[in-house]
C-alpha positions as CSV (number, residue, x, y, z in Angstrom):
1,M,74.6,87.8,90.1
2,K,77.0,88.4,93.0
3,E,80.3,86.6,92.8
4,E,81.0,84.4,95.8
5,G,84.7,83.8,96.4
6,V,85.6,80.4,97.6
7,K,88.2,80.6,100.3
8,I,91.0,78.0,99.9
9,E,93.7,77.4,102.5
10,N,97.2,76.9,101.2
11,K,99.9,76.0,103.7
12,E,102.7,76.7,101.2
13,V,102.0,80.4,101.0
14,T,101.1,83.0,103.5
15,G,97.3,83.0,104.3
16,A,94.5,81.8,102.1
17,F,93.3,82.9,98.7
18,Y,89.8,83.3,97.2
19,F,88.9,81.7,94.0
20,L,86.6,83.9,91.8
21,E,85.2,81.5,89.2
22,K,82.9,83.9,87.4
23,V,85.0,87.1,87.3
24,R,85.9,88.0,83.7
25,N,87.6,91.5,83.9
26,S,89.4,93.8,86.3
27,L,86.3,95.9,87.0
28,E,84.6,92.7,88.3
29,V,87.7,92.0,90.5
30,E,87.4,95.6,91.9
31,K,83.7,95.1,92.5
32,Y,84.4,91.9,94.4
33,I,87.1,93.7,96.4
34,E,84.8,96.6,97.2
35,D,81.7,94.5,98.1
36,N,83.5,91.7,100.1
37,I,86.8,93.0,101.4
38,C,86.0,96.7,101.7
39,E,82.6,96.0,103.3
40,G,80.5,97.5,100.5
41,G,82.8,100.5,100.1
42,E,81.5,102.0,103.4
43,K,84.9,102.0,105.0
44,Y,87.4,101.6,102.2
45,R,87.4,102.4,98.5
46,I,89.4,101.8,95.4
47,E,89.7,105.4,94.2
48,G,87.8,106.0,91.0
49,N,87.0,102.3,90.6
50,T,88.7,102.3,87.2
51,G,91.5,99.8,87.4
52,R,94.1,102.5,87.4
53,N,95.2,101.8,91.0
54,A,96.2,98.2,90.2
55,M,99.9,97.8,90.1
56,T,101.0,95.2,87.6
57,I,104.0,93.1,88.4
58,D,105.8,90.9,85.9
59,L,108.5,88.6,87.3
60,G,108.9,86.7,84.1
61,K,107.6,83.3,85.3
62,Y,104.9,84.9,87.3
63,K,102.6,87.9,86.7
64,F,100.2,89.4,89.1
65,A,98.3,92.6,90.0
66,V,98.3,94.4,93.3
67,Y,95.6,96.6,94.7
68,P,96.8,98.8,97.6
69,I,93.9,99.8,99.8
70,R,94.4,102.2,102.7
71,S,92.5,100.7,105.7
72,H,91.9,102.3,109.1
73,G,90.5,100.3,111.9
74,I,91.2,96.8,110.6
75,R,94.3,94.6,110.6
76,E,96.8,95.1,107.9
77,K,96.9,92.1,105.7
78,V,97.4,90.6,102.2
79,I,94.6,88.8,100.5
80,M,95.1,86.8,97.3
81,L,92.4,86.5,94.7
82,K,92.6,84.0,91.8
83,T,90.3,84.1,88.7
84,K,89.5,81.1,86.6
85,E,90.8,82.7,83.4
86,K,93.5,85.3,82.9
87,I,92.2,88.8,82.8
88,R,93.6,92.1,81.6
89,Y,94.7,94.6,84.2
90,K,95.4,98.2,83.5
91,S,98.0,100.0,85.6
92,D,98.4,103.8,86.2
93,K,98.8,106.2,83.3
94,L,102.6,106.2,83.5
95,T,102.9,102.4,82.7
96,E,99.6,102.0,80.8
97,N,101.3,101.5,77.5
98,L,103.8,99.0,79.0
99,S,101.1,96.9,80.5
100,A,98.6,97.0,77.7
101,D,98.9,93.3,77.2
102,F,99.2,92.4,80.9
103,K,97.0,89.4,81.8
104,S,97.0,87.4,84.9
105,N,94.7,85.3,87.0
106,H,96.4,86.3,90.3
107,C,95.7,89.4,92.2
108,F,96.8,90.6,95.7
109,V,94.9,93.1,97.8
110,I,97.1,94.8,100.4
111,L,95.3,96.5,103.2
112,H,97.6,99.0,104.8
113,S,97.4,102.0,107.2
114,A,100.0,104.3,105.6
115,D,102.1,104.5,102.4
116,N,105.3,103.5,104.3
117,R,103.4,100.4,105.7
118,F,102.3,99.5,102.2
119,N,105.9,99.5,101.1
120,F,107.0,97.3,103.9
121,I,104.1,94.8,103.4
122,F,104.7,94.8,99.6
123,E,108.4,94.0,100.1
124,Q,107.5,91.1,102.4
125,L,105.1,89.8,99.8
126,L,107.6,90.0,97.0
127,E,110.3,88.2,99.1
128,D,107.8,85.4,99.9
129,I,106.8,85.2,96.2
130,L,110.4,85.1,95.0
131,E,111.3,82.3,97.5
132,K,108.2,80.2,96.5
133,I,107.6,81.4,92.9
134,E,106.7,77.9,91.6
135,T,104.2,77.4,94.4
136,Y,102.5,80.7,93.6
137,R,102.5,80.0,89.9
138,N,101.0,76.6,90.2
139,F,97.9,77.2,92.2
């Protein structure tokens, strides 16, 4: 059964987020990203589709995963996904042991055109999260 994300507008944070009620693990999150955000993987792909490209961020009060996806031909943007239950995310091999118990129900997809653009967009996202951390935590 294909997961249908429910788009929810939130005026407190930048943009909207998609609620994924039936997703139970990071591979299902990646499948949703590839099918719905990456247009079936025809234009953009999460390399390897193994969860290893997810960056896991722990700010103490707020944990989330970030999927950087290089995109050509579409607008750079950040898309937030929220799952009903917290799921386990794996990070790259360097931090795999550190993030073995990393669970979150928030995930951001950053569509970017180049690595330096990803860094800029990611820094803006972090600044927004730090300014509004309670808002992000509570939805």
